[in-house]
Structures are given as C-alpha cells and as structure tokens.
MIGU-576701 format. One record per atom (N, C-alpha, C, O): residue number from 1; residue in one letter; atom name; x negated, y negated, z. Coordinates in Angstrom, 3 decimals. Last residue first. Layout:
<nodes>
  num  residu  atome        px        py        pz
  NUM       A     CA         X         Y         Z
...
</nodes>
This chain:
<nodes>
  num  residu  atome        px        py        pz
   86       X      N    17.441   -16.388    51.441
   86       X     CA    17.947   -17.782    51.487
   86       X      C    18.976   -17.966    52.562
   86       X      O    19.498   -19.067    52.735
   85       X      N    16.871   -13.735    51.358
   85       X     CA    15.959   -14.593    52.133
   85       X      C    16.498   -16.014    52.276
   85       X      O    16.050   -16.761    53.146
   84       X      N    18.585   -12.557    49.621
   84       X     CA    18.803   -12.286    51.042
   84       X      C    17.924   -13.172    51.922
   84       X      O    18.208   -13.339    53.108
   83       X      N    17.499   -13.303    47.179
   83       X     CA    18.788   -13.881    47.583
   83       X      C    19.060   -13.656    49.063
   83       X      O    19.707   -14.488    49.699
   82       X      N    15.286   -11.645    46.987
   82       X     CA    15.083   -13.091    47.176
   82       X      C    16.376   -13.761    47.656
   82       X      O    16.328   -14.692    48.460
   81       X      N    16.666    -9.220    46.501
   81       X     CA    15.872    -9.392    47.723
   81       X      C    15.665   -10.879    48.018
   81       X      O    15.843   -11.324    49.152
   80       X      N    17.737    -9.686    43.980
   80       X     CA    18.641    -9.441    45.110
   80       X      C    17.918    -9.637    46.433
   80       X      O    18.496   -10.163    47.384
   79       X      N    15.352    -9.975    42.517
   79       X     CA    16.295   -11.091    42.594
   79       X      C    17.247   -10.910    43.776
   79       X      O    17.533   -11.868    44.494
   78       X      N    14.269    -7.385    42.801
   78       X     CA    13.545    -8.541    43.307
   78       X      C    14.472    -9.741    43.484
   78       X      O    14.388   -10.446    44.489
   77       X      N    16.203    -5.892    41.444
   77       X     CA    15.949    -5.636    42.865
   77       X      C    15.245    -6.826    43.499
   77       X      O    15.586    -7.231    44.610
   76       X      N    15.839    -6.952    38.863
   76       X     CA    17.127    -7.089    39.548
   76       X      C    16.960    -6.890    41.050
   76       X      O    17.523    -7.647    41.841
   75       X      N    13.228    -6.127    38.341
   75       X     CA    13.543    -7.559    38.349
   75       X      C    14.850    -7.816    39.085
   75       X      O    14.962    -8.780    39.843
   74       X      N    13.566    -3.340    38.388
   74       X     CA    12.689    -3.980    39.371
   74       X      C    12.983    -5.475    39.475
   74       X      O    12.987    -6.031    40.573
   73       X      N    15.249    -3.076    36.147
   73       X     CA    15.748    -2.670    37.466
   73       X      C    14.904    -3.312    38.571
   73       X      O    15.446    -3.777    39.574
   72       X      N    13.491    -3.925    34.138
   72       X     CA    14.720    -4.672    34.393
   72       X      C    15.302    -4.345    35.766
   72       X      O    15.790    -5.233    36.466
   71       X      N    11.576    -1.875    34.352
   71       X     CA    11.185    -3.266    34.562
   71       X      C    12.405    -4.114    34.885
   71       X      O    12.365    -4.934    35.802
   70       X      N    13.107     0.369    33.693
   70       X     CA    12.474     0.277    35.013
   70       X      C    12.083    -1.160    35.333
   70       X      O    12.245    -1.609    36.467
   69       X      N    13.797    -0.227    31.051
   69       X     CA    14.852    -0.105    32.051
   69       X      C    14.283    -0.218    33.461
   69       X      O    14.902    -0.831    34.331
   68       X      N    11.342    -0.080    29.791
   68       X     CA    12.025    -1.374    29.862
   68       X      C    13.112    -1.344    30.926
   68       X      O    13.321    -2.334    31.627
   67       X      N     9.129     2.005    31.725
   67       X     CA    10.100     1.796    30.655
   67       X      C    10.721     0.408    30.823
   67       X      O    10.624    -0.196    31.892
   66       X      N     5.674     2.189    32.390
   66       X     CA     7.011     1.770    32.782
   66       X      C     7.892     1.628    31.548
   66       X      O     7.452     1.191    30.485
   65       X      N     3.210     2.876    31.391
   65       X     CA     3.643     3.504    32.625
   65       X      C     5.031     3.112    33.079
   65       X      O     5.525     3.654    34.067
   64       X      N     2.626    -0.146    29.718
   64       X     CA     2.159     1.208    30.045
   64       X      C     2.655     1.695    31.394
   64       X      O     2.530     1.005    32.406
   63       X      N     4.759    -1.870    27.950
   63       X     CA     4.329    -1.856    29.341
   63       X      C     3.928    -0.442    29.724
   63       X      O     4.790     0.383    30.026
   62       X      N     4.595    -3.855    25.194
   62       X     CA     4.613    -2.443    25.601
   62       X      C     3.996    -2.380    26.988
   62       X      O     2.850    -2.785    27.184
   61       X      N     4.288    -6.369    24.105
   61       X     CA     5.574    -6.017    24.696
   61       X      C     5.717    -4.556    25.075
   61       X      O     6.832    -4.066    25.258
   60       X      N     1.794    -7.003    23.349
   60       X     CA     2.692    -6.572    22.274
   60       X      C     4.035    -6.080    22.831
   60       X      O     4.818    -5.454    22.117
   59       X      N     0.523    -7.431    25.679
   59       X     CA     0.661    -8.589    24.793
   59       X      C     1.559    -8.287    23.596
   59       X      O     2.026    -9.199    22.915
   58       X      N     0.428    -4.820    26.634
   58       X     CA     1.367    -5.769    27.244
   58       X      C     1.574    -6.988    26.356
   58       X      O     2.681    -7.523    26.286
   57       X      N    -1.663    -3.815    25.043
   57       X     CA    -0.310    -3.269    24.917
   57       X      C     0.720    -4.242    25.480
   57       X      O     1.767    -4.463    24.870
   56       X      N    -3.783    -5.391    26.030
   56       X     CA    -3.405    -5.451    24.611
   56       X      C    -1.981    -4.950    24.435
   56       X      O    -1.177    -5.588    23.754
   55       X      N    -3.815    -4.574    28.719
   55       X     CA    -3.581    -5.982    28.373
   55       X      C    -3.129    -6.126    26.921
   55       X      O    -2.210    -6.887    26.619
   54       X      N    -4.489    -1.876    28.461
   54       X     CA    -3.186    -2.250    29.001
   54       X      C    -2.845    -3.693    28.653
   54       X      O    -1.697    -3.996    28.325
   53       X      N    -7.103    -2.177    27.534
   53       X     CA    -6.101    -1.523    26.679
   53       X      C    -4.697    -1.869    27.151
   53       X      O    -3.812    -2.126    26.336
   52       X      N    -8.258    -3.319    29.777
   52       X     CA    -8.225    -4.084    28.515
   52       X      C    -7.174    -3.506    27.572
   52       X      O    -6.451    -4.242    26.900
   51       X      N    -7.976    -1.171    31.482
   51       X     CA    -7.296    -2.422    31.800
   51       X      C    -7.199    -3.316    30.564
   51       X      O    -6.187    -3.980    30.340
   50       X      N    -9.649     0.754    30.520
   50       X     CA    -8.214     0.992    30.354
   50       X      C    -7.422    -0.277    30.637
   50       X      O    -6.326    -0.456    30.107
   49       X      N   -12.496    -0.739    28.851
   49       X     CA   -11.757    -0.260    30.020
   49       X      C   -10.287    -0.049    29.693
   49       X      O    -9.758    -0.598    28.726
   48       X      N   -13.631    -1.464    26.443
   48       X     CA   -14.489    -0.831    27.450
   48       X      C   -13.739    -0.289    28.659
   48       X      O   -14.275     0.526    29.409
   47       X      N   -12.361    -0.751    23.141
   47       X     CA   -12.342    -1.488    24.400
   47       X      C   -13.136    -0.735    25.460
   47       X      O   -13.294     0.483    25.381
   46       X      N   -11.777     0.062    20.532
   46       X     CA   -13.154    -0.199    20.935
   46       X      C   -13.269    -1.006    22.216
   46       X      O   -14.162    -1.841    22.360
   45       X      N    -9.314     0.877    19.753
   45       X     CA    -9.564    -0.560    19.702
   45       X      C   -10.980    -0.937    20.144
   45       X      O   -11.343    -2.113    20.134
   44       X      N    -9.539     3.631    20.154
   44       X     CA    -9.176     3.116    18.836
   44       X      C    -9.549     1.641    18.690
   44       X      O   -10.035     1.211    17.644
   43       X      N   -10.024     3.747    22.957
   43       X     CA   -11.056     4.153    22.001
   43       X      C   -10.786     3.578    20.610
   43       X      O   -11.707     3.091    19.955
   42       X      N    -7.534     2.821    23.933
   42       X     CA    -8.792     2.181    24.330
   42       X      C    -9.892     2.479    23.317
   42       X      O   -10.602     1.576    22.874
   41       X      N    -5.852     4.744    22.830
   41       X     CA    -5.708     3.339    22.430
   41       X      C    -6.994     2.591    22.752
   41       X      O    -7.486     1.815    21.933
   40       X      N    -6.691     6.964    24.265
   40       X     CA    -6.873     6.945    22.815
   40       X      C    -6.746     5.526    22.265
   40       X      O    -7.459     5.154    21.333
   39       X      N    -5.874     6.156    26.826
   39       X     CA    -7.291     6.390    26.550
   39       X      C    -7.564     6.378    25.049
   39       X      O    -8.576     5.830    24.614
   38       X      N    -3.106     6.127    26.432
   38       X     CA    -3.799     4.890    26.768
   38       X      C    -5.299     5.016    26.491
   38       X      O    -5.918     4.083    25.978
   37       X      N    -2.336     8.231    23.559
   37       X     CA    -2.414     7.939    24.993
   37       X      C    -3.126     6.606    25.210
   37       X      O    -3.681     6.031    24.273
   36       X      N    -0.109     8.194    20.748
   36       X     CA    -1.449     8.070    21.318
   36       X      C    -1.359     7.753    22.805
   36       X      O    -0.424     7.091    23.254
   35       X      N     2.591     8.691    20.538
   35       X     CA     1.698     9.303    19.541
   35       X      C     0.263     9.294    20.068
   35       X      O    -0.488    10.248    19.868
   34       X      N     4.680     7.519    21.968
   34       X     CA     3.955     8.661    22.545
   34       X      C     3.108     9.413    21.521
   34       X      O     2.930    10.627    21.626
   33       X      N     5.614     5.163    20.995
   33       X     CA     6.238     6.382    20.472
   33       X      C     5.558     7.654    20.971
   33       X      O     5.824     8.743    20.462
   32       X      N     3.924     3.344    22.216
   32       X     CA     5.355     3.303    22.546
   32       X      C     6.060     4.583    22.113
   32       X      O     6.990     5.039    22.777
   31       X      N     1.533     3.928    20.903
   31       X     CA     1.675     4.205    22.335
   31       X      C     3.143     4.289    22.713
   31       X      O     3.557     5.192    23.439
   30       X      N     2.162     3.063    18.317
   30       X     CA     1.773     4.466    18.537
   30       X      C     1.899     4.841    20.006
   30       X      O     2.324     5.951    20.326
   29       X      N     2.580     0.342    18.783
   29       X     CA     3.698     1.180    18.304
   29       X      C     3.401     2.663    18.532
   29       X      O     4.294     3.428    18.899
   28       X      N    -0.007    -0.386    19.554
   28       X     CA     1.123    -0.580    20.465
   28       X      C     2.302     0.296    20.056
   28       X      O     2.943     0.918    20.903
   27       X      N    -1.449     0.210    17.213
   27       X     CA    -1.765     0.897    18.466
   27       X      C    -0.596     0.794    19.443
   27       X      O    -0.235     1.779    20.088
   26       X      N    -0.313    -1.636    15.438
   26       X     CA    -0.186    -0.200    15.183
   26       X      C    -0.436     0.594    16.463
   26       X      O     0.288     1.545    16.758
   25       X      N    -1.182    -3.993    16.651
   25       X     CA     0.259    -3.739    16.503
   25       X      C     0.512    -2.255    16.257
   25       X      O     1.451    -1.684    16.810
   24       X      N    -3.957    -3.682    16.383
   24       X     CA    -3.359    -3.745    17.720
   24       X      C    -1.859    -3.469    17.667
   24       X      O    -1.323    -2.787    18.540
   23       X      N    -4.163    -3.749    13.580
   23       X     CA    -4.575    -2.549    14.313
   23       X      C    -3.972    -2.535    15.717
   23       X      O    -3.526    -1.489    16.188
   22       X      N    -3.297    -6.357    13.015
   22       X     CA    -2.546    -5.213    12.488
   22       X      C    -2.885    -3.942    13.267
   22       X      O    -1.997    -3.148    13.578
   21       X      N    -5.332    -7.811    14.291
   21       X     CA    -3.930    -8.014    14.660
   21       X      C    -3.088    -6.824    14.231
   21       X      O    -2.258    -6.337    14.999
   20       X      N    -7.542    -6.970    12.844
   20       X     CA    -7.451    -6.641    14.269
   20       X      C    -6.005    -6.769    14.747
   20       X      O    -5.519    -5.937    15.513
   19       X      N    -6.925    -8.062    10.317
   19       X     CA    -7.139    -6.626    10.488
   19       X      C    -6.986    -6.188    11.931
   19       X      O    -6.374    -5.158    12.214
   18       X      N    -6.789   -10.850    10.856
   18       X     CA    -5.614   -10.111    10.410
   18       X      C    -5.765    -8.605    10.618
   18       X      O    -4.821    -7.946    11.053
   17       X      N    -7.795   -12.979    12.930
   17       X     CA    -8.361   -11.721    12.451
   17       X      C    -7.203   -10.800    12.098
   17       X      O    -6.701   -10.062    12.946
   16       X      N    -6.201   -15.282    13.089
   16       X     CA    -7.656   -15.408    13.165
   16       X      C    -8.337   -14.151    12.597
   16       X      O    -9.330   -14.248    11.875
   15       X      N    -3.512   -15.906    10.891
   15       X     CA    -4.093   -15.069    11.940
   15       X      C    -5.611   -15.183    11.905
   15       X      O    -6.226   -15.181    10.839
   14       X      N    -2.740   -17.508     8.772
   14       X     CA    -1.957   -17.536    10.007
   14       X      C    -2.536   -16.754    11.157
   14       X      O    -2.097   -16.917    12.296
   13       X      N    -4.406   -16.974     6.662
   13       X     CA    -4.424   -18.329     7.212
   13       X      C    -3.721   -18.386     8.571
   13       X      O    -4.063   -19.211     9.418
   12       X      N    -3.704   -14.360     6.116
   12       X     CA    -5.068   -14.644     6.579
   12       X      C    -5.176   -16.033     7.185
   12       X      O    -5.950   -16.248     8.118
   11       X      N    -1.071   -14.814     5.209
   11       X     CA    -1.319   -14.045     6.431
   11       X      C    -2.707   -14.322     6.988
   11       X      O    -2.870   -14.500     8.196
   10       X      N    -1.535   -16.285     2.855
   10       X     CA    -0.737   -16.856     3.947
   10       X      C    -1.011   -16.133     5.261
   10       X      O    -1.165   -16.768     6.304
    9       X      N    -3.018   -14.388     1.392
    9       X     CA    -3.606   -15.689     1.733
    9       X      C    -2.868   -16.332     2.903
    9       X      O    -3.489   -16.857     3.827
    8       X      N    -1.099   -12.376     1.149
    8       X     CA    -2.355   -12.104     1.841
    8       X      C    -3.023   -13.408     2.264
    8       X      O    -3.536   -13.511     3.378
    7       X      N     0.788   -13.556    -0.480
    7       X     CA     1.130   -13.265     0.915
    7       X      C    -0.117   -13.005     1.742
    7       X      O    -0.176   -13.379     2.914
    6       X      N    -0.665   -13.685    -2.862
    6       X     CA    -0.147   -14.918    -2.270
    6       X      C     0.233   -14.715    -0.799
    6       X      O     0.021   -15.602     0.028
    5       X      N    -1.315   -10.912    -3.327
    5       X     CA    -2.347   -11.922    -3.079
    5       X      C    -1.811   -13.185    -2.403
    5       X      O    -2.433   -13.700    -1.474
    4       X      N     0.574    -8.389    -1.587
    4       X     CA     0.423    -9.323    -2.711
    4       X      C    -0.533   -10.467    -2.354
    4       X      O    -0.555   -10.932    -1.214
    3       X      N    -1.024    -5.675    -0.103
    3       X     CA    -0.309    -6.919     0.161
    3       X      C    -0.509    -7.829    -1.048
    3       X      O    -1.641    -8.023    -1.490
    2       X      N    -0.555    -2.192    -0.792
    2       X     CA    -1.328    -3.429    -0.848
    2       X      C    -0.419    -4.633    -0.598
    2       X      O     0.785    -4.596    -0.853
    1       X      N    -0.844     1.167     0.000
    1       X     CA     0.000     0.000     0.000
    1       X      C    -0.894    -1.236     0.000
    1       X      O    -1.883    -1.291     0.730
</nodes>
C-alpha cells in the first residue's frame, strides 16, 4: 500500500516523524487487540523500560492492565468518595 504523493507531503508536514507516529499507533492497536504484549511493544519501539512503553500506549488512549470500564468505574468511585468529604 502506498500513500499518494500529495497526501504524503501533507502528512510529513503535520508530523515530526511520520514513520514513528505510524509505528506507535500500530503498536497501540496491537496491544489493545492482545496481539502483542507490553514487553513486545517495548522491544518493537526500541524502548528501554516498560514504563516508557506504558507511556506510549497511554498517549494513544490504551491503558495497560485496565479496561475502559475499570477506569470509568474507578472515576465514579472517586467522585462518590469526594462527595462524602464535602
């Protein structure tokens, strides 16, 4: 698959490192779909720690170790707790 030249120019102008941006997006999707583990993501992206890998995934809206439902439930619990303090 190739990107048309006019679109390629626009994309390159809009992203500091288009290849890296695409690779990180692919890694995030692969993690979300349980295709790759966090360690595999770390290796794929050439990162030195699992924390860096988690940061990349989080920047793409993928929260390692937690589902979206768990995050929403935690936020709701936190809000209810704060309400009891007032």
